[in-house]
C-alpha positions as CSV (number, residue, x, y, z in Angstrom):
1,M,0.0,0.0,0.0
2,K,1.6,3.3,-1.1
3,R,0.7,5.8,1.3
4,N,2.6,8.0,3.7
5,F,1.3,6.8,7.0
6,I,3.4,9.3,9.1
7,K,2.5,12.8,8.8
8,Q,4.4,15.4,10.9
9,G,1.1,16.7,12.6
10,M,0.0,13.2,13.6
11,A,3.4,12.4,15.0
12,I,3.3,15.6,17.2
13,V,-0.3,14.8,18.5
14,L,0.7,11.1,19.3
15,A,3.9,12.0,20.9
16,G,2.1,14.6,23.0
17,I,-0.5,11.9,24.0
18,L,2.0,9.4,25.0
19,T,4.1,12.1,27.0
20,L,1.0,13.3,28.8
21,G,0.1,9.6,29.6
22,L,3.6,9.0,31.0
23,V,3.6,12.2,33.1
24,A,0.1,11.5,34.3
25,C,1.0,8.0,35.4
26,N,4.1,9.4,37.3
27,S,2.6,12.5,38.7
28,S,0.7,10.9,41.5
29,S,3.9,9.3,42.7
30,S,6.4,10.7,45.2
31,V,9.7,12.1,44.2
32,S,11.6,8.9,45.4
33,E,9.2,6.8,43.3
34,T,10.0,8.5,40.0
35,K,13.6,7.5,40.2
36,P,14.8,4.3,38.7
37,T,14.7,1.3,40.9
38,S,18.4,1.1,40.7
39,E,20.7,3.6,39.3
40,P,22.1,3.0,35.9
41,A,25.5,1.7,35.8
42,D,28.4,4.2,35.0
43,S,28.7,4.5,31.3
44,T,32.1,3.8,29.7
45,Q,31.6,7.2,28.1
46,Q,31.6,10.6,29.8
47,P,27.8,11.1,30.5
48,T,26.3,14.1,29.1
49,S,24.7,16.8,31.4
50,E,21.0,16.5,31.4
51,L,20.9,20.1,30.9
52,T,22.1,19.8,27.4
53,L,19.5,17.4,26.4
54,N,16.9,18.5,24.0
55,P,13.5,16.7,23.9
56,D,13.1,17.8,20.4
57,E,16.3,16.3,19.2
58,P,17.8,12.7,19.2
59,A,20.6,12.5,21.7
60,W,22.5,9.8,19.9
61,K,24.1,12.6,18.0
62,L,25.9,13.8,21.1
63,D,28.3,10.9,21.3
64,T,29.1,8.7,18.3
65,S,32.3,7.3,19.7
66,P,32.7,3.6,19.3
67,V,31.0,1.4,21.8
68,D,30.0,-2.3,21.7
69,L,26.7,-3.6,22.6
70,T,25.5,-7.3,22.8
71,W,21.8,-7.8,21.6
72,F,20.0,-11.0,22.4
73,V,17.4,-12.0,19.9
74,G,15.0,-14.6,21.3
75,A,14.6,-16.7,18.1
76,N,16.9,-19.6,17.6
77,W,16.2,-19.5,13.8
78,Y,17.7,-16.0,13.4
79,A,20.8,-16.4,11.3
80,H,21.8,-12.7,10.5
81,T,25.0,-11.1,11.8
82,W,26.1,-7.5,12.4
83,G,29.1,-5.9,10.8
84,E,29.1,-7.6,7.4
85,S,26.1,-6.2,5.6
86,L,26.1,-2.8,4.0
87,T,23.3,-1.5,6.4
88,S,24.7,-2.7,9.7
89,K,28.2,-1.2,8.6
90,Y,26.4,2.1,7.9
91,V,24.6,2.2,11.0
92,T,27.7,1.5,13.2
93,E,29.8,4.2,11.2
94,K,26.9,6.7,11.7
95,T,26.1,6.1,15.4
96,G,29.3,4.5,16.7
97,V,27.4,1.5,18.1
98,N,28.6,-2.0,17.1
99,I,26.4,-4.8,17.8
100,K,27.2,-8.3,18.6
101,L,24.0,-10.5,18.0
102,E,23.4,-13.4,20.2
103,V,20.7,-16.1,19.5
104,P,19.7,-19.1,21.8
105,S,20.6,-22.7,20.6
106,G,17.5,-23.9,22.0
107,E,14.4,-22.3,23.7
108,A,14.7,-18.7,24.3
109,N,13.0,-18.8,27.6
110,E,15.4,-21.4,29.0
111,H,18.4,-19.4,27.7
112,I,17.5,-16.2,29.1
113,T,16.3,-17.7,32.4
114,L,19.9,-19.1,32.9
115,M,21.2,-15.8,32.2
116,M,19.0,-14.3,34.8
117,T,20.2,-16.8,37.3
118,S,24.0,-16.0,36.5
119,G,23.2,-12.2,36.7
120,E,25.0,-11.6,33.4
121,L,22.5,-10.5,30.7
122,P,23.1,-8.9,27.2
123,D,22.8,-5.1,26.9
124,L,19.7,-5.4,24.7
125,I,17.2,-8.1,24.8
126,S,14.4,-8.8,22.4
127,M,11.9,-11.6,23.4
128,G,8.5,-12.7,22.1
129,S,5.9,-10.7,23.9
130,W,4.2,-14.0,24.9
131,E,7.3,-15.5,26.5
132,T,7.2,-16.2,30.2
133,A,10.7,-14.8,30.5
134,V,9.5,-11.4,29.7
135,K,7.5,-11.1,32.8
136,K,10.4,-12.4,34.9
137,L,12.7,-9.8,33.4
138,W,10.4,-7.1,34.5
139,E,9.3,-8.4,37.8
140,G,12.9,-9.6,38.7
141,D,14.3,-6.1,38.4
142,H,16.5,-7.4,35.5
143,V,15.8,-4.6,33.1
144,Y,15.5,-0.8,33.1
145,A,12.2,1.2,33.1
146,L,12.6,2.8,29.6
147,N,10.6,5.8,30.6
148,E,13.1,6.5,33.5
149,L,16.1,6.0,31.2
150,A,14.6,8.2,28.6
151,E,14.0,11.0,31.2
152,K,17.7,10.7,32.2
153,Y,19.5,10.2,28.9
154,D,17.2,10.8,25.9
155,P,13.8,12.5,26.2
156,Y,13.4,12.4,22.5
157,F,12.4,8.7,23.0
158,F,8.8,9.9,24.1
159,K,8.4,11.5,20.6
160,V,9.0,8.3,18.6
161,A,8.1,5.3,20.9
162,G,4.9,4.7,19.1
163,D,1.1,5.5,19.0
164,G,0.1,4.4,22.5
165,T,2.3,1.1,22.7
166,L,4.3,2.5,25.7
167,K,1.0,3.1,27.4
168,W,-0.2,-0.4,26.5
169,Y,2.8,-1.8,28.1
170,R,2.8,0.4,31.2
171,Q,2.8,-1.6,34.3
172,E,1.0,-1.1,37.6
173,N,4.0,0.7,39.0
174,G,3.7,3.3,36.2
175,N,6.8,2.1,34.4
176,T,7.3,0.6,30.8
177,Y,10.1,-1.8,30.5
178,G,9.8,-3.0,26.8
179,V,9.1,-1.4,23.4
180,P,7.4,-3.8,20.8
181,N,7.9,-4.4,17.2
182,D,5.1,-4.8,14.7
183,S,2.6,-3.1,17.2
184,Y,-0.8,-2.3,15.5
185,S,-3.7,-0.6,17.1
186,P,-7.2,-1.4,16.0
187,N,-7.8,2.2,15.0
188,L,-4.6,2.0,12.8
189,M,-5.9,-1.2,11.1
190,H,-9.3,0.2,10.5
191,E,-7.8,3.6,9.1
192,T,-5.3,2.1,6.8
193,G,-6.5,-1.3,6.0
194,M,-3.2,-2.6,7.1
195,T,-4.2,-5.7,9.3
196,A,-0.8,-7.4,9.6
197,A,-2.8,-10.6,9.4
198,N,-0.4,-13.3,8.2
199,Q,-2.3,-16.6,9.0
200,T,-3.5,-18.6,5.8
201,F,-4.6,-21.8,4.7
202,L,-2.3,-22.7,1.8
203,V,-2.5,-25.2,-1.0
204,R,-0.1,-26.1,-3.8
205,K,-1.6,-24.3,-6.7
206,D,-1.0,-27.0,-9.5
207,L,-2.3,-29.9,-7.5
208,Y,-5.4,-28.0,-6.2
209,E,-6.4,-26.9,-9.6
210,D,-5.7,-30.2,-11.3
211,M,-8.1,-31.7,-8.6
212,G,-10.7,-29.3,-9.7
213,K,-10.4,-27.0,-6.8
214,P,-12.0,-29.3,-4.3
215,D,-14.0,-27.8,-1.2
216,L,-11.6,-28.0,1.8
217,S,-14.0,-26.3,4.2
218,T,-16.0,-29.2,5.3
219,P,-14.7,-32.4,6.8
220,E,-16.1,-34.4,3.8
221,G,-14.4,-32.3,1.3
222,F,-11.2,-32.3,3.2
223,L,-11.0,-36.0,3.4
224,G,-12.1,-36.3,-0.1
225,A,-9.2,-34.1,-1.3
226,L,-6.7,-36.1,0.8
227,Q,-8.0,-39.4,-0.7
228,L,-7.6,-38.0,-4.3
229,L,-4.1,-36.9,-3.4
230,K,-3.1,-40.3,-2.1
231,D,-4.7,-41.9,-5.2
232,K,-3.3,-39.8,-8.0
233,Y,-0.5,-37.4,-6.7
234,S,1.4,-39.3,-3.9
235,E,4.8,-38.4,-5.4
236,Y,6.5,-35.3,-6.9
237,K,9.8,-35.7,-8.5
238,G,10.3,-39.2,-7.1
239,Q,9.7,-38.0,-3.6
240,P,6.6,-38.7,-1.4
241,I,4.1,-35.7,-1.0
242,S,3.4,-34.8,2.4
243,P,-0.4,-34.2,2.6
244,F,-0.6,-31.6,5.5
245,F,1.6,-29.3,7.5
246,A,0.7,-27.2,10.6
247,Q,3.1,-24.5,11.6
248,G,4.2,-24.5,15.2
249,N,2.8,-28.0,15.7
250,V,0.3,-28.6,18.4
251,P,0.5,-25.2,20.5
252,Y,0.0,-23.0,17.5
253,G,-0.9,-24.4,14.1
254,M,-3.3,-27.2,15.5
255,T,-4.7,-25.1,18.4
256,E,-4.9,-21.3,18.2
257,Y,-4.5,-21.2,14.5
258,L,-7.0,-23.9,13.7
259,H,-9.4,-22.1,16.1
260,N,-9.2,-18.9,14.1
261,L,-9.7,-20.7,10.9
262,L,-13.0,-22.1,12.4
263,A,-13.8,-18.7,13.7
264,V,-14.0,-20.0,17.3
265,P,-15.0,-17.1,19.4
266,Y,-12.8,-15.6,22.2
267,E,-15.6,-14.7,24.3
268,K,-19.5,-15.1,24.6
269,D,-21.7,-12.6,26.4
270,G,-18.8,-10.9,27.8
271,K,-17.2,-14.0,29.4
272,V,-13.9,-15.7,28.1
273,Y,-14.9,-18.7,26.0
274,D,-13.2,-22.2,26.4
275,R,-12.1,-22.6,22.8
276,F,-10.6,-26.2,23.5
277,T,-14.1,-27.5,24.0
278,D,-15.8,-25.8,21.0
279,P,-17.9,-28.4,19.1
280,D,-16.6,-27.4,15.7
281,Y,-13.1,-27.7,17.1
282,I,-13.7,-31.1,18.3
283,T,-15.3,-32.2,15.0
284,W,-12.2,-31.0,13.1
285,L,-9.8,-32.9,15.4
286,K,-11.8,-36.0,14.9
287,T,-11.5,-35.3,11.1
288,F,-7.8,-35.4,11.3
289,R,-8.2,-38.6,13.4
290,T,-10.2,-40.1,10.5
291,A,-7.6,-39.1,8.0
292,Y,-4.9,-40.7,9.9
293,E,-7.0,-44.0,10.3
294,R,-7.4,-44.0,6.6
295,G,-3.8,-43.5,6.0
296,L,-4.4,-40.0,4.2
297,I,-2.0,-38.2,6.6
298,N,0.8,-39.3,8.8
299,V,2.4,-37.7,11.9
300,D,5.2,-36.0,10.1
301,F,3.6,-32.7,10.6
302,L,3.8,-33.2,14.4
303,V,7.5,-34.3,14.5
304,D,9.4,-33.1,11.6
305,S,12.4,-30.8,12.4
306,D,12.8,-27.5,11.2
307,S,15.3,-28.5,8.6
308,Q,12.9,-31.2,7.3
309,V,10.0,-28.7,7.0
310,E,12.3,-26.4,5.1
311,E,13.5,-28.9,2.7
312,K,9.9,-30.1,2.0
313,T,8.7,-26.5,1.5
314,N,11.6,-25.6,-0.8
315,N,10.9,-28.5,-3.0
316,A,7.1,-28.1,-3.0
317,R,6.4,-31.5,-1.3
318,Y,3.5,-30.2,0.9
319,F,0.0,-30.2,-0.5
320,M,-1.9,-28.3,2.2
321,Q,-0.5,-26.0,5.0
322,I,-1.8,-24.2,7.9
323,R,0.9,-21.6,7.6
324,E,1.7,-18.0,7.9
325,W,2.1,-16.5,4.4
326,T,5.1,-14.3,5.5
327,G,7.1,-17.6,5.8
328,M,6.7,-18.3,2.1
329,T,7.8,-14.9,0.7
330,A,11.2,-16.3,-0.1
331,V,9.9,-19.7,-1.4
332,N,7.1,-18.7,-3.6
333,P,8.9,-16.7,-6.1
334,L,11.5,-19.4,-6.4
335,L,8.8,-22.2,-7.1
336,A,7.1,-19.8,-9.5
337,A,10.5,-19.3,-11.3
338,S,11.2,-23.1,-11.4
339,G,10.6,-25.8,-14.2
340,N,7.2,-26.1,-12.7
341,P,6.0,-22.5,-12.4
342,D,2.6,-23.4,-11.0
343,S,4.1,-25.5,-8.1
344,Y,4.0,-22.4,-5.6
345,Y,1.4,-21.9,-2.9
346,I,-1.8,-20.0,-2.9
347,A,-4.3,-19.0,-0.1
348,V,-7.7,-20.6,-0.1
349,D,-10.5,-21.4,2.3
350,G,-9.7,-24.1,4.7
351,P,-11.4,-25.7,7.4
352,Q,-14.6,-23.8,8.3
353,N,-17.1,-24.3,11.2
354,S,-20.5,-25.9,10.8
355,K,-22.1,-22.7,9.8
356,G,-19.7,-22.0,7.0
357,D,-18.4,-18.8,8.6
358,S,-15.3,-17.2,7.1
359,A,-12.2,-17.6,9.1
360,K,-11.4,-14.9,11.7
361,L,-7.7,-14.7,11.4
362,F,-5.5,-13.0,14.0
363,P,-4.5,-9.4,13.1
364,G,-1.6,-7.3,14.4
365,N,-2.2,-6.1,18.0
366,M,-0.8,-3.7,20.4
367,D,1.4,-6.5,22.0
368,G,3.3,-6.6,18.7
369,W,5.6,-9.5,18.1
370,M,8.8,-9.1,20.3
371,V,9.5,-6.5,22.9
372,T,13.1,-5.0,23.3
373,M,14.4,-4.2,26.6
374,I,17.7,-2.7,28.2
375,S,19.2,-5.0,30.8
376,K,20.6,-3.7,34.1
377,S,23.8,-5.6,33.2
378,T,24.7,-3.2,30.6
379,K,27.8,-0.9,31.3
380,N,26.5,1.6,28.7
381,P,22.9,2.4,29.6
382,E,23.1,5.9,28.2
383,R,24.4,4.6,24.7
384,A,21.8,1.8,24.9
385,M,19.0,4.0,25.5
386,R,20.0,6.5,22.8
387,F,20.5,3.8,20.3
388,L,17.0,2.5,21.0
389,T,15.8,5.9,20.6
390,Y,17.5,6.1,17.2
391,L,16.1,2.8,16.0
392,A,12.6,3.9,17.1
393,S,12.7,7.1,15.2
394,E,11.9,7.5,11.5
395,E,15.5,8.1,10.7
396,G,16.6,4.8,12.3
397,Q,13.7,2.9,10.7
398,R,14.7,4.3,7.3
399,D,18.4,3.4,7.9
400,L,17.7,-0.1,8.9
401,F,15.0,-0.8,6.3
402,L,16.3,1.1,3.2
403,G,19.9,1.1,3.9
404,K,22.3,3.9,2.7
405,E,21.1,6.6,0.3
406,G,22.7,6.4,-3.0
407,E,23.7,2.7,-2.8
408,T,20.4,0.9,-2.0
409,W,17.9,3.7,-2.2
410,D,17.3,7.1,-3.7
411,M,14.9,10.0,-3.2
412,V,12.2,9.8,-5.9
413,D,9.7,12.9,-6.1
414,G,10.5,13.6,-2.4
415,K,9.9,10.1,-1.2
416,P,12.6,7.4,-0.4
417,Q,12.6,4.4,-2.8
418,L,14.6,1.3,-3.1
419,N,16.5,1.2,-6.4
420,A,15.7,-1.3,-9.1
421,E,18.6,-3.7,-8.2
422,M,17.3,-4.1,-4.7
423,I,13.7,-4.5,-5.7
424,K,14.8,-7.3,-8.0
425,L,16.8,-8.9,-5.2
426,S,13.8,-8.7,-2.9
427,E,11.8,-10.7,-5.5
428,T,14.6,-13.3,-6.5
429,D,17.2,-13.7,-3.9
430,I,16.1,-12.5,-0.5
431,E,19.0,-14.5,1.2
432,K,21.7,-12.5,-0.8
433,M,19.8,-9.2,-0.3
434,E,19.8,-9.8,3.5
435,K,23.3,-11.1,3.8
436,E,25.2,-8.5,1.7
437,Y,23.0,-5.5,2.1
438,G,20.8,-6.2,5.3
439,I,17.9,-4.0,4.2
440,M,14.2,-4.4,4.6
441,D,13.3,-7.2,7.1
442,T,16.9,-8.2,8.0
443,Y,16.9,-6.5,11.3
444,W,13.3,-6.6,12.3
445,M,13.8,-6.3,16.1
446,M,12.5,-2.8,16.4
447,R,10.4,-2.6,13.2
448,N,7.5,-0.2,13.1
449,P,5.2,-1.1,10.3
450,V,3.4,2.2,10.4
451,I,6.7,3.9,9.3
452,I,8.4,1.2,7.0
453,N,5.4,-0.1,5.1
454,Q,5.3,3.2,3.1
455,W,8.6,2.3,1.7
456,R,7.9,-1.2,0.8
457,P,8.0,-2.1,-3.0
458,E,4.9,-3.7,-4.5
459,K,4.8,-7.3,-3.7
460,A,5.0,-10.0,-6.4
461,P,1.7,-11.4,-7.4
462,V,2.6,-14.9,-5.8
463,I,3.0,-13.0,-2.5
464,K,0.3,-10.6,-2.9
465,Q,-2.4,-13.1,-3.3
466,M,-1.7,-14.5,0.0
467,E,-1.5,-11.4,1.8
468,E,-4.7,-10.0,0.4
469,F,-6.5,-13.3,1.2
470,S,-5.3,-12.9,4.7
471,N,-6.3,-9.3,5.0
472,L,-9.8,-10.0,3.9
473,Q,-10.4,-12.7,6.6
474,A,-8.6,-10.8,9.3
475,D,-10.6,-10.1,12.6
476,I,-9.2,-6.7,13.3
477,D,-10.6,-6.3,16.7
478,S,-9.5,-9.7,18.0
479,G,-5.9,-8.3,18.7
480,L,-7.5,-7.6,22.1
481,Y,-7.3,-11.3,23.0
482,K,-3.7,-11.7,22.3
483,G,-1.7,-13.0,25.3
484,L,-4.4,-13.4,27.8
485,D,-2.8,-16.6,29.2
486,P,-0.9,-16.1,32.6
487,L,3.0,-15.9,32.4
488,G,5.7,-16.1,34.8
489,D,6.0,-18.2,38.0
490,S,2.8,-17.5,39.8
491,E,0.5,-20.4,40.8
492,V,-1.8,-19.7,37.9
493,A,0.9,-19.4,35.3
494,V,2.3,-22.8,36.5
495,A,-1.0,-24.3,36.2
496,W,-1.4,-23.0,32.5
497,S,2.1,-24.2,31.7
498,R,1.2,-27.7,32.9
499,I,-2.0,-27.7,31.0
500,S,-0.4,-26.5,27.7
501,Q,2.5,-29.2,28.1
502,N,-0.1,-31.9,28.6
503,W,-2.1,-30.8,25.6
504,E,1.1,-31.1,23.5
505,E,1.2,-34.7,24.6
506,V,-2.4,-35.4,24.4
507,M,-2.9,-34.0,20.7
508,P,-0.8,-36.8,18.9
509,E,-2.8,-39.4,21.1
510,L,-6.0,-37.9,19.9
511,I,-5.1,-38.0,16.1
512,T,-3.6,-41.4,16.3
513,A,-6.7,-42.8,18.3
514,K,-7.8,-46.1,16.9
515,D,-11.4,-45.2,17.0
516,E,-13.8,-42.3,17.9
517,A,-14.6,-43.8,21.3
518,T,-10.8,-43.9,22.1
519,F,-10.7,-40.3,21.1
520,D,-13.3,-39.3,23.4
521,K,-11.9,-41.1,26.3
522,I,-8.5,-39.5,25.8
523,F,-10.2,-36.0,25.5
524,E,-12.2,-36.5,28.7
525,S,-9.3,-37.6,30.5
526,F,-7.3,-34.6,29.4
527,L,-10.3,-32.3,30.6
528,D,-10.2,-34.1,34.0
529,R,-6.4,-33.5,34.4
530,R,-6.9,-29.9,33.3
531,E,-9.3,-29.3,36.1
532,N,-7.0,-30.8,38.6
533,Y,-4.2,-28.5,37.4
534,G,-6.1,-25.5,38.1
535,F,-8.0,-24.6,34.7
536,D,-10.7,-22.5,36.7
537,K,-8.0,-20.1,38.1
538,V,-6.7,-19.8,34.5
539,M,-10.0,-18.9,33.3
540,E,-10.4,-16.3,36.0
541,Y,-7.0,-14.8,35.1
542,R,-8.0,-14.6,31.5
543,Q,-11.3,-12.8,32.4
544,T,-9.5,-10.3,34.7
545,E,-6.9,-9.6,32.0
546,L,-9.6,-9.2,29.4
547,D,-11.4,-6.6,31.5
548,V,-8.3,-4.7,32.0
549,R,-7.5,-4.6,28.3
550,K,-10.9,-3.4,27.5
551,A,-10.6,-0.5,30.0
552,K,-7.1,0.3,28.5
553,M,-8.6,0.5,25.0
554,A,-11.4,2.6,26.2
555,E,-8.9,5.3,27.6
């Protein structure tokens, strides 16, 4: 969408609202309460007097001497480095900040929890907004309150931090400890049409069309298509076709994601709804059980490693996928340019509820994707805060997304625009574009879509089809329900953790159950255990959290 979403007047208004919200929050506190809970460690650089700080100017320009910062990115699949790409070199040369990126070898939660125990944390930390470690970092006093660091080192932060996302993340003590990326407000989505929805039901175009575009929205049609696949299309290029894939396995693809495809409500009559026991959801789980019993699917979608999934995806060996379309942006153009140009994936209507309602796909939300924090282990809180402010600003967003003017982008009719070479690379070789140039979504940890989407080139048709289909089925207002589950070490959080872990174990048993009676017995046993673990407390927590969120949205 080619529209300038950032207008100077709007930016000033939003900044004023954000600043007033933070001031109002702190004004009722005593003088002692407005100070950081612990003083920032001494910077290796000579601190600049607060009297020289201008809230209308970015403070990073006051000190561009070399400094090293470590940045933990809580995604074990993130493979990018800093210092080799054109963009990272440019940002370091400009700001003086050199980044050492760190990623976990396994689960991000486990990795950062060990770091908390040792007391040695990276300078910057980006974690999924849903991760239990985020609350632990906040409640355990491991990270700074960003509003306090900003007041001390860079008040310009309040101008660029986003349209209310700091208020959204403000805790009961009045402090905000993390700034999200990819954060969308419902008002913004309604205004711009950008929903950030990325959930889709995908099929391989050539197989789907050769089958006569079967109806996959009903259990009967779904099973019929799988039977036809087994009878006529069981192999591709000498390799077996995998009939089905669900992203994120049990906890995501086969649970929350499938709920959304079936338009299972989050609440009824103002009360949080138990989506697990929804009749339509149970019907579809039984459909998968039937498919397994008939030999139409196997359990590879529950057990395949990331490398196996990547290999099958790159070679078009899946037929149907419950998968985010954003994960196909690199693959689809390559498949469309291959010897079989119709082997790429398209979005279609997948499983639907018994009423035939369209999917209600998860949109963007105020929580965003990941939240970035500054740890109290840093020796350079001043530079870390100023670098974070730079990255959140339109200038920093432009530098990270577009790269260096004259090399990767040019000003065209008063607007920044990627040059033709970069646009072509984004369509044909994203890996090379990210490794050599580091532009667009290479360094997404502080990505603000409200700013950068105005600079995105027009998407290739094989990508645009998936995005538009997802946007049409996005349930814009459902972002309110993101992250209602309890996190941390509280009794209710432990209860939910036990329930979730047990569900991951139970799902494969349900799908491989020998008959429907066995399925029912397994499911009822799960519900009993769930109650014993404390599911009633989980539902109470969700209801309280939902009521709080509704109140925040009404402010």
